[in-house]
Phi, psi and omega in degrees: 000135183281132182249125181268130188244124177289131180289146183251120177268128182271342179220153182286162177292143186200163176217107180294323179297321175292322180296316181295329177289325174297309181294325171294319178305317181287330173293316182288325185225090181308325181295342180294347175301334174300314183298332183255028184298333184270355179275136170249161174307322179299348180277346182262142179282314182283128176306323176294315184289326173300321179293317178301308186290323179299316178293324172293320175299314184291316177303314183297321176297324182272009177062034177253158184289149175249106179213176179300322182293316184284328181289323179294319184288323186267340186306321175303338177269357181279142175310314184275347182278352184277094180237157181295144177296146180271351173296143179289138179282353177258147178244150179282142178270000000 
């Protein structure tokens, strides 16, 4: 007899390419933020994409341009962009 086993998923469904496409669309056409009004940073799977979208949404809310220069300036202040550094905190003497 065939035994059915429910699959166990270790990660939620996501599509990194769709996330990248949304972020690219916003960079190309800032006004497209209105079309993505219902999306939140938590809707993105990749933490980097979460931080980028949060920065973009903040810029849009403040009626500022969304481009690489403005994002670079504000990314360190975003909540989701604060991730531990991969560099070792100890230095060789």
